[in-house]
C-alpha positions as CSV (number, residue, x, y, z in Angstrom):
1,M,-9.3,-5.1,-22.1
2,Q,-7.8,-6.2,-19.0
3,N,-6.8,-10.0,-18.5
4,L,-8.5,-11.9,-15.6
5,L,-6.0,-14.3,-13.8
6,S,-6.5,-17.7,-13.6
7,R,-5.3,-20.3,-10.9
8,G,-1.7,-21.7,-10.7
9,K,1.9,-21.0,-10.5
10,L,3.0,-17.2,-10.7
11,L,6.5,-18.2,-12.5
12,N,7.2,-20.4,-15.3
13,D,10.5,-22.5,-15.3
14,N,12.6,-19.5,-16.6
15,G,11.3,-17.3,-13.9
16,E,8.9,-15.2,-16.2
17,L,5.3,-14.4,-15.4
18,I,3.1,-17.2,-16.7
19,E,-0.2,-14.9,-16.9
20,K,-0.4,-11.1,-16.6
21,G,-3.6,-9.5,-15.2
22,Y,-5.4,-8.9,-12.4
23,A,-7.8,-11.2,-9.8
24,T,-9.8,-10.5,-6.5
25,S,-7.7,-13.0,-4.6
26,L,-4.2,-14.3,-4.9
27,V,-4.8,-17.1,-7.6
28,R,-1.3,-17.3,-8.8
29,E,1.1,-19.0,-6.1
30,Y,4.3,-17.2,-5.6
31,S,7.5,-18.8,-4.6
32,R,11.0,-17.0,-4.1
33,E,12.3,-20.0,-5.1
34,D,10.9,-19.8,-8.6
35,I,12.7,-16.5,-9.3
36,K,15.5,-16.5,-11.7
37,A,16.6,-12.8,-11.7
38,S,19.6,-11.5,-9.5
39,A,18.4,-12.0,-5.7
40,L,19.9,-8.3,-5.4
41,R,16.6,-7.1,-7.3
42,I,13.9,-9.0,-5.3
43,K,11.7,-6.8,-3.5
44,E,9.3,-8.2,-0.7
45,W,7.0,-6.3,1.8
46,D,4.1,-6.0,4.3
47,Y,2.8,-2.6,4.6
48,Y,-0.4,-1.8,6.7
49,L,-2.2,1.6,7.1
50,I,-4.8,2.0,10.0
51,Y,-6.8,4.9,10.5
52,N,-9.9,6.8,11.5
53,Q,-10.8,10.5,11.1
54,H,-8.4,12.0,13.4
55,F,-5.0,10.0,13.2
56,A,-3.2,7.1,11.1
57,L,-0.5,4.4,12.0
58,A,1.5,3.0,9.0
59,L,3.8,0.0,9.5
60,T,6.1,-1.9,7.4
61,I,8.4,-4.8,7.3
62,D,10.2,-4.8,4.1
63,D,13.2,-7.0,2.4
64,N,15.1,-5.0,-0.3
65,A,17.9,-7.6,-0.7
66,Y,20.5,-5.2,0.0
67,M,18.6,-3.5,2.8
68,S,15.7,-4.6,5.4
69,M,13.5,-1.8,6.5
70,L,11.4,-1.7,9.7
71,S,9.2,1.6,9.5
72,V,6.6,3.2,11.6
73,S,4.8,6.3,10.8
74,V,2.3,8.2,13.1
75,I,0.0,10.9,11.5
76,D,-2.2,13.2,13.3
77,F,-4.5,15.0,11.1
78,D,-6.0,17.3,13.1
79,T,-3.1,19.1,13.9
80,P,-1.9,18.1,11.4
81,A,1.5,16.4,12.2
82,E,3.3,13.3,11.3
83,T,6.8,11.3,12.5
84,T,8.2,8.8,10.7
85,I,11.0,6.4,12.0
86,S,12.5,4.0,9.9
87,P,15.7,1.5,11.4
88,I,17.7,0.0,8.4
89,G,19.4,-3.1,8.2
90,L,22.0,-4.5,5.7
91,F,21.7,-7.2,3.3
92,P,18.9,-9.5,4.6
93,M,18.6,-11.1,0.8
94,G,15.5,-13.1,2.1
95,K,16.6,-14.2,5.6
96,L,13.4,-12.3,6.8
97,N,11.9,-15.4,5.3
98,M,8.6,-13.4,4.6
99,P,5.4,-15.4,3.8
100,P,5.0,-16.3,0.1
101,T,1.1,-15.7,0.9
102,S,-0.7,-12.9,2.5
103,A,-3.2,-15.4,3.9
104,E,-1.2,-16.8,6.9
105,G,2.1,-16.6,8.4
106,I,4.4,-14.3,10.1
107,S,6.4,-11.5,9.2
108,R,8.8,-10.3,11.8
109,L,11.7,-8.0,11.9
110,R,14.1,-6.8,14.8
111,I,16.4,-4.0,14.1
112,G,18.4,-2.8,17.5
113,N,15.9,-2.4,20.1
114,S,13.2,-2.0,17.4
115,E,10.7,-4.7,16.3
116,L,7.8,-5.2,14.4
117,C,5.3,-8.6,14.0
118,F,2.6,-9.1,11.9
119,T,0.7,-12.5,12.6
120,V,-1.8,-13.8,10.0
121,G,-4.2,-16.7,10.8
122,N,-7.8,-17.4,12.1
123,G,-9.4,-14.6,10.3
124,E,-7.4,-11.8,11.9
125,R,-4.1,-10.0,11.3
126,R,-2.6,-8.8,14.6
127,L,-0.2,-6.2,14.2
128,S,2.3,-5.5,17.3
129,G,5.5,-3.9,17.8
130,S,7.8,-1.4,19.6
131,L,10.7,1.3,18.7
132,A,13.7,2.0,20.6
133,K,14.0,5.3,22.1
134,S,15.2,8.2,19.9
135,K,15.6,11.9,18.8
136,N,12.1,11.8,18.0
137,C,10.7,8.9,19.5
138,E,10.5,8.8,23.3
139,N,8.3,5.4,23.2
140,F,6.2,3.6,20.9
141,D,4.3,0.5,20.9
142,C,1.3,-0.9,19.4
143,D,-1.1,-3.9,19.6
144,I,-3.7,-3.9,16.8
145,V,-6.1,-6.4,15.3
146,L,-7.8,-6.2,11.9
147,F,-10.7,-8.5,11.1
148,D,-13.9,-8.6,9.2
149,E,-11.6,-9.0,5.9
150,P,-13.7,-8.3,2.6
151,A,-14.4,-11.0,0.1
152,D,-12.7,-9.3,-2.7
153,S,-9.3,-7.6,-3.0
154,M,-7.2,-6.2,-5.5
155,V,-4.5,-8.3,-7.3
156,I,-2.2,-7.7,-9.9
157,A,0.6,-9.8,-11.8
158,T,2.5,-7.2,-13.7
159,P,5.6,-7.1,-16.0
160,F,8.2,-4.7,-16.7
161,A,8.8,-3.7,-20.3
162,N,12.0,-5.3,-21.8
163,K,12.8,-7.2,-18.2
164,P,11.3,-10.6,-18.9
165,R,12.6,-11.7,-15.5
166,A,11.3,-8.5,-13.8
167,F,7.6,-8.7,-12.3
168,Y,5.6,-7.0,-9.5
169,Y,2.9,-9.3,-7.8
170,N,0.7,-7.2,-5.4
171,Q,-2.4,-7.5,-3.4
172,K,-4.0,-4.5,-1.9
173,I,-7.0,-5.3,0.8
174,I,-9.2,-2.3,1.6
175,A,-11.3,-1.7,4.6
176,M,-10.5,-4.4,7.1
177,R,-12.1,-3.1,10.5
178,A,-9.3,-2.2,13.0
179,S,-9.2,-2.7,16.9
180,G,-6.5,-2.1,19.2
181,R,-4.3,0.8,20.7
182,M,-0.6,2.7,20.1
183,N,0.9,4.5,22.7
184,F,3.5,7.3,21.1
185,N,5.5,9.7,23.1
186,G,3.2,9.4,25.9
187,K,0.2,9.8,24.2
188,E,-2.6,7.0,23.8
189,Y,-4.2,6.6,20.8
190,S,-7.4,3.8,20.5
191,F,-8.5,2.4,17.6
192,D,-12.5,1.8,17.8
193,P,-13.5,-0.9,15.0
194,A,-17.0,1.2,14.4
195,V,-14.9,4.0,13.0
196,S,-11.5,2.5,12.2
197,F,-10.3,0.7,9.4
198,G,-6.9,-0.8,8.0
199,L,-5.5,-1.8,4.7
200,L,-2.6,-3.9,3.5
201,D,-0.4,-3.4,0.6
202,W,1.3,-6.9,0.2
203,G,4.2,-7.0,-2.4
204,R,6.6,-9.5,-3.7
205,G,8.4,-9.4,-6.8
206,V,11.7,-8.5,-9.0
207,W,11.9,-4.5,-9.7
208,T,14.0,-2.5,-12.2
209,Y,16.5,0.0,-11.3
210,R,14.6,3.4,-11.6
211,N,10.8,3.6,-10.9
212,T,8.0,6.2,-10.4
213,W,4.9,5.0,-9.2
214,Y,1.5,6.7,-8.3
215,W,-0.8,4.8,-5.8
216,G,-4.1,6.2,-3.7
217,A,-6.8,4.5,-1.7
218,A,-9.3,5.3,0.7
219,Q,-11.5,3.3,3.2
220,G,-14.3,4.2,5.2
221,M,-18.5,4.6,5.7
222,A,-20.6,6.1,3.2
223,D,-24.5,6.0,3.7
224,G,-24.2,2.8,6.1
225,H,-22.1,1.2,3.2
226,T,-18.5,-0.3,3.8
227,V,-16.8,2.0,0.9
228,G,-13.3,1.8,-0.6
229,F,-11.0,2.0,-3.4
230,N,-7.6,1.2,-4.7
231,I,-6.1,3.8,-7.7
232,G,-2.5,4.0,-9.3
233,Y,0.0,3.3,-11.9
234,G,3.5,3.3,-13.1
235,F,4.1,-0.6,-11.4
236,G,5.6,-1.7,-14.5
237,D,3.7,-2.5,-17.7
238,T,-0.3,-2.4,-16.8
239,S,-1.2,-2.9,-20.3
240,A,-2.5,-6.5,-19.3
241,A,-4.6,-4.6,-16.4
242,S,-4.8,-1.7,-14.1
243,E,-4.8,-1.9,-10.3
244,N,-7.9,0.4,-10.4
245,M,-10.7,-1.0,-8.4
246,L,-13.7,0.1,-6.4
247,F,-14.8,-1.6,-3.0
248,Y,-18.6,-1.7,-2.2
249,D,-19.6,-3.8,1.1
250,G,-16.3,-6.1,0.2
251,K,-17.1,-6.8,-3.5
252,A,-14.9,-5.4,-6.2
253,H,-15.8,-3.5,-9.4
254,K,-12.8,-3.1,-11.7
255,I,-12.5,0.1,-13.7
256,N,-10.2,1.6,-16.2
257,D,-7.1,3.7,-16.1
258,V,-7.1,6.5,-13.5
259,A,-5.1,10.0,-14.2
260,F,-3.5,11.9,-11.2
261,N,-4.0,15.3,-12.4
262,I,-1.6,16.9,-9.6
263,P,-1.2,20.7,-9.9
264,K,1.9,22.4,-10.4
265,T,4.0,25.2,-9.4
266,E,4.7,28.4,-11.6
267,D,8.3,26.9,-12.2
268,G,6.7,23.4,-13.3
269,R,7.2,21.7,-10.1
270,D,4.6,19.1,-8.3
271,D,2.3,21.2,-6.0
272,F,1.4,18.4,-4.0
273,M,-0.6,20.5,-1.2
274,S,-2.9,22.2,-3.5
275,P,-6.1,20.4,-4.5
276,W,-6.0,17.6,-7.2
277,A,-8.2,15.7,-9.6
278,F,-8.7,12.0,-10.3
279,T,-10.6,11.1,-13.5
280,S,-10.7,7.4,-15.1
281,S,-10.6,7.0,-18.7
282,D,-14.3,5.1,-18.5
283,R,-15.8,7.9,-16.3
284,R,-16.3,5.8,-13.4
285,F,-14.1,7.6,-10.9
286,E,-14.5,11.4,-10.9
287,M,-12.8,12.8,-7.6
288,D,-11.5,16.2,-6.3
289,F,-8.9,15.8,-3.5
290,V,-8.1,18.4,-0.9
291,P,-4.7,18.0,0.8
292,V,-4.4,17.8,4.5
293,I,-0.8,16.7,5.3
294,D,2.3,15.7,2.9
295,R,4.4,12.9,4.6
296,K,7.4,13.3,2.5
297,A,10.7,11.6,2.6
298,K,14.0,12.6,0.5
299,T,17.0,10.3,0.6
300,D,19.8,10.5,-1.9
301,L,22.8,7.7,-1.0
302,L,24.3,8.0,-4.9
303,L,23.3,4.7,-6.3
304,I,20.2,4.4,-3.8
305,G,17.6,7.2,-3.7
306,S,13.9,7.9,-2.9
307,D,11.7,10.7,-3.1
308,Q,8.5,10.2,-1.5
309,H,5.1,12.4,-1.2
310,Q,2.5,10.5,0.6
311,V,-0.2,12.8,0.6
312,F,-3.4,12.4,3.0
313,G,-6.7,14.5,2.6
314,R,-10.1,14.3,1.8
315,F,-11.8,12.9,-1.5
316,S,-15.1,14.2,-2.8
317,G,-17.0,12.7,-6.0
318,R,-18.7,10.0,-7.6
319,M,-17.9,6.3,-8.1
320,R,-20.0,4.1,-10.7
321,L,-20.5,0.6,-9.8
322,N,-20.4,-2.3,-12.0
323,N,-24.2,-2.6,-12.2
324,G,-24.3,1.3,-13.0
325,E,-25.1,2.4,-9.4
326,V,-23.6,5.8,-8.4
327,V,-21.8,6.4,-5.2
328,E,-21.2,9.4,-3.9
329,I,-18.5,10.4,-1.2
330,R,-17.8,13.7,0.4
331,D,-14.6,14.5,2.5
332,F,-13.8,10.9,2.5
333,L,-10.3,10.3,4.0
334,G,-7.7,8.8,2.3
335,F,-3.9,9.3,0.6
336,A,-2.5,9.7,-2.9
337,E,1.1,9.4,-3.5
338,K,4.0,9.9,-5.8
339,V,7.1,7.9,-5.3
340,K,10.4,8.1,-7.0
341,N,12.8,5.1,-6.6
342,K,16.7,4.3,-7.3
343,W,16.9,1.0,-6.0
């Protein structure tokens, strides 16, 4: 049984979730002032991924209390190759004033001579920014507009076991149309809205120190219809609801648990670049996944660490909608990731 959220405040007077579950819009009202946990445990971020069949751009503004991060990833699927640049600031502690809703507002971060700005309003999302010159970046700037936002999105309010004041409030908006351009190392890239899509991962919450999560998503056109999905687990205690959801022409279709079957090497390690398989417990999501590139990053600063593998590749398989209709996709570009954090 998956609990459907109703409208109201997100947290009670003790800083605990009033309801746990899922929705297709931000029905619960988040306010940083309602949090009763340590300010050092608050995590707030906006992550956008824009791509077509040939290249992708990922943009992040992140306030992790003791650290702010402005991150840009440029991924070339044809080569394949990727470059990620992530300037870091210290102890923002809420000074970024991240908007309490994804529906409107401005998220902006400047670190040195690098800056990102996400402006939301009037039915569109404008993503702009530039990076300072560095070893891997001769120049970067972008100006992109996301529009034609779907009616439904994936929203969850998730607790963490044995930590009553820890929670994760998250929205994933899948398959917005993308228009605009980026310039990276002297090469101009254009996003044509006929074939380019953008997604948003909007997260606000109080996190525990150690976490391992799995997340995957894809978006695009299939047989003349806008199709997408969001799958994942590890974001706290998801017994009240998972974040697994299919999207078909902007409408959400909720599914149950999805297993990420990552192949193993002979010595038992994850083999991220061999084919994966995905299976949902209700048999409504059955996919094979052929990796193209692993956007990986590992940091270990004693108390703080991260081991990330965001693998881009192509999904092939079947999705069954709420009405029983089966949607088949073939070589459908998306990603799946495994991330371990000490934060």
